[in-house]
matplotlib code that plots the C-alpha trace (Angstrom):
import matplotlib.pyplot as plt

x = [101.2, 100.9, 97.2, 94.7, 94.0, 92.2, 95.1, 97.5, 95.5, 95.0, 98.7, 99.7, 97.4, 98.7, 102.4, 102.0, 100.4, 103.4, 105.7, 104.2, 104.7, 108.2, 109.2, 107.9, 110.3, 113.4, 115.2, 117.9, 117.7, 120.1, 117.6, 114.7, 115.7, 115.8, 112.5, 110.8, 111.4, 107.9, 106.3, 107.9, 107.0, 103.4, 103.5, 104.7, 101.8, 99.3, 100.9, 100.5, 96.9, 96.2, 98.0, 95.8, 92.7, 93.9, 95.1, 91.7, 89.5, 91.5, 91.2, 93.4, 96.8, 98.3, 97.3, 98.6, 101.9, 102.2, 101.5, 104.0, 106.8, 106.1, 106.5, 109.5, 111.4, 111.0, 112.1, 114.9, 116.2, 115.5, 116.2, 119.7, 120.8, 118.4, 119.3, 123.1, 122.7, 120.3, 122.8, 125.7, 123.9, 123.4, 126.7, 129.3, 132.1, 134.5, 135.5, 131.9, 131.1, 133.7, 132.3, 128.8, 130.1, 131.4, 128.0, 126.4, 128.6, 127.6, 123.9, 124.3, 125.8, 123.0, 120.3, 121.7, 121.6, 118.0, 117.0, 118.6, 116.7, 113.4, 113.8, 115.0, 113.4, 109.8, 108.3, 104.8, 103.0, 100.6, 98.5, 99.6, 97.5, 97.5, 100.6, 101.8, 104.6, 106.8, 107.9, 110.9, 113.3, 116.4, 119.7, 119.8, 123.6, 123.6, 120.5, 122.0, 125.0, 122.7, 120.7, 123.8, 124.7, 121.2, 121.5, 124.8, 123.4, 120.1, 120.9, 124.6, 124.3, 122.0, 124.7, 127.5, 125.7, 126.7, 123.2, 121.8, 118.8, 119.6, 120.8, 117.2, 116.0, 118.8, 118.1, 114.4, 115.0, 117.6, 115.2, 112.3, 114.6, 115.5, 111.9, 110.8, 113.6, 112.8, 109.0, 108.1, 111.1, 108.9, 107.3, 110.4, 110.1, 106.4, 106.5, 109.8, 108.7, 105.6, 107.6, 110.0, 107.1, 105.7, 109.1, 109.7, 107.5, 110.6, 112.1, 109.7, 111.0, 114.6, 113.9, 111.5, 114.0, 115.9, 118.1, 121.2, 120.0, 118.6, 121.4, 124.4, 127.5, 129.3, 132.6, 134.7, 133.2, 134.3, 138.0]
y = [91.6, 90.3, 89.2, 91.7, 94.3, 91.8, 89.4, 92.2, 93.3, 89.7, 89.0, 92.2, 91.4, 87.8, 88.8, 91.7, 89.4, 87.0, 90.1, 91.1, 87.5, 87.5, 90.7, 89.0, 86.1, 88.4, 87.4, 90.0, 93.7, 93.1, 90.7, 93.2, 94.7, 91.3, 90.3, 93.5, 92.4, 90.7, 93.9, 95.9, 93.4, 93.6, 97.4, 96.9, 94.6, 97.1, 99.8, 97.7, 96.9, 100.6, 101.0, 98.3, 100.2, 103.6, 102.2, 100.6, 103.5, 106.5, 110.0, 109.4, 110.6, 111.7, 108.5, 106.5, 108.3, 107.8, 104.1, 103.8, 105.5, 103.7, 100.4, 101.4, 103.1, 100.0, 97.7, 99.7, 102.0, 100.2, 96.5, 96.9, 98.4, 96.8, 93.2, 93.4, 95.6, 93.2, 90.4, 92.5, 93.3, 89.7, 88.4, 87.4, 86.0, 88.9, 87.7, 87.4, 90.7, 92.4, 90.9, 92.0, 95.5, 95.6, 94.4, 97.2, 99.7, 98.2, 98.4, 102.0, 103.1, 101.2, 102.8, 106.3, 105.4, 104.3, 107.3, 109.6, 107.8, 108.0, 111.7, 112.7, 110.1, 109.2, 105.9, 104.9, 101.9, 100.1, 97.0, 94.4, 91.2, 90.1, 92.0, 95.6, 96.8, 99.7, 101.5, 103.7, 105.9, 105.1, 105.3, 102.0, 101.5, 101.5, 99.5, 96.0, 96.8, 98.1, 94.9, 92.7, 94.9, 94.5, 90.8, 91.0, 93.2, 91.5, 87.8, 87.3, 88.4, 85.6, 83.1, 85.0, 84.9, 82.2, 82.1, 78.6, 78.2, 81.4, 79.4, 78.2, 81.8, 82.7, 79.7, 80.4, 84.0, 83.1, 80.5, 83.0, 85.5, 83.0, 81.9, 85.5, 86.4, 83.5, 83.7, 87.3, 89.4, 92.4, 92.4, 91.6, 94.3, 93.4, 89.6, 89.1, 91.2, 89.1, 85.9, 87.4, 88.6, 85.1, 83.6, 86.1, 84.0, 81.7, 84.5, 83.4, 79.9, 81.1, 83.1, 80.6, 77.7, 77.0, 79.9, 77.9, 77.2, 80.6, 82.8, 80.6, 81.0, 77.7, 77.5, 77.4, 80.7, 82.5, 81.9]
z = [94.6, 91.1, 90.9, 92.2, 94.9, 97.0, 96.9, 97.8, 100.8, 102.0, 101.5, 103.3, 106.2, 106.6, 106.2, 108.6, 111.2, 110.8, 111.1, 114.5, 115.8, 114.4, 116.2, 119.4, 118.7, 118.6, 121.8, 121.4, 120.4, 117.5, 116.0, 115.8, 112.5, 110.9, 112.6, 111.2, 107.5, 107.2, 108.5, 105.8, 103.2, 104.4, 104.0, 100.4, 99.7, 101.1, 99.0, 95.8, 96.8, 96.8, 93.5, 91.9, 93.0, 91.8, 88.4, 87.8, 89.0, 87.9, 89.3, 92.4, 91.0, 94.4, 96.1, 93.1, 93.3, 97.0, 96.7, 93.8, 95.7, 99.0, 97.1, 95.0, 97.8, 99.9, 97.1, 95.7, 98.5, 101.7, 101.0, 99.6, 103.0, 105.4, 104.5, 104.9, 108.0, 109.7, 109.0, 110.2, 113.5, 114.3, 113.2, 115.8, 113.5, 112.8, 109.3, 108.2, 109.8, 107.6, 104.5, 105.5, 106.1, 102.5, 101.3, 103.3, 101.5, 98.2, 99.2, 100.4, 97.0, 95.2, 97.4, 96.6, 92.9, 93.0, 95.2, 92.6, 89.8, 91.7, 92.2, 88.7, 86.4, 85.8, 86.8, 85.5, 86.9, 84.7, 84.8, 82.2, 82.5, 86.1, 87.0, 87.7, 85.6, 86.7, 83.5, 84.2, 82.4, 84.5, 82.7, 80.7, 80.8, 84.6, 85.2, 84.5, 86.7, 89.4, 89.3, 89.8, 92.8, 94.0, 94.0, 95.8, 98.5, 99.1, 98.6, 99.3, 103.0, 103.7, 102.7, 104.4, 107.7, 110.1, 111.7, 111.5, 109.2, 107.3, 104.3, 103.7, 103.6, 101.1, 99.0, 98.7, 97.9, 95.2, 93.6, 93.6, 91.8, 89.2, 88.6, 88.4, 86.0, 83.7, 83.7, 84.7, 83.6, 82.7, 86.1, 88.1, 90.8, 91.6, 91.3, 93.1, 96.0, 96.2, 96.3, 98.8, 101.0, 101.2, 101.9, 104.7, 106.9, 107.2, 109.4, 112.1, 111.8, 112.0, 115.2, 116.8, 117.1, 120.3, 121.3, 120.6, 117.0, 116.1, 117.3, 118.1, 115.9, 115.1, 116.9, 113.7, 112.6, 115.7, 114.9]

ax = plt.figure().add_subplot(projection="3d")
ax.plot(x, y, z, "-o")
ax.set_aspect("equal")
plt.show()
């Protein structure tokens, strides 16, 4: 989280609690991966809380490295695949399912790229003001292209999905990305994940509506 260790732990606790309730709202097995998203966001916030503490105190290099990579692996390797996969599992409209499959492939390639970078290039977290900045040495020519693919694999599936109410989740995530890019560009990974974590509570609302609204596919989308 982008303010302090205390805020990170508090946010992680609240979001995780919402995640537990959200998983309980999943009426179908194929909804469980989507329902688990707040839980994983909660894990991210706990990891960054630990990172805040180790960066301020020093002397806990292994714990700092573990927290750094838990956060970054989740942000860069897991989300690009998990988001389109969770949409694909719930989707019933064949045409949309094919598009989501393509976005899964894009996300998979991107996850491999980021996994390669995290293995072979250094990443140094540092506190800058009230934010954590992840300074990396990833290949610069590919980073911008990778970011565009990241947007495609993590935001586009929310608009491709025919699940009612999903458009609101996608809209909020897209707006949070825009705000983060404009005002917190240097801290994009940390701040956007914070916004996305808070927004993930919308998943509870998506799954808690009447069954016909939360999981039904419009008739025209089944054709």
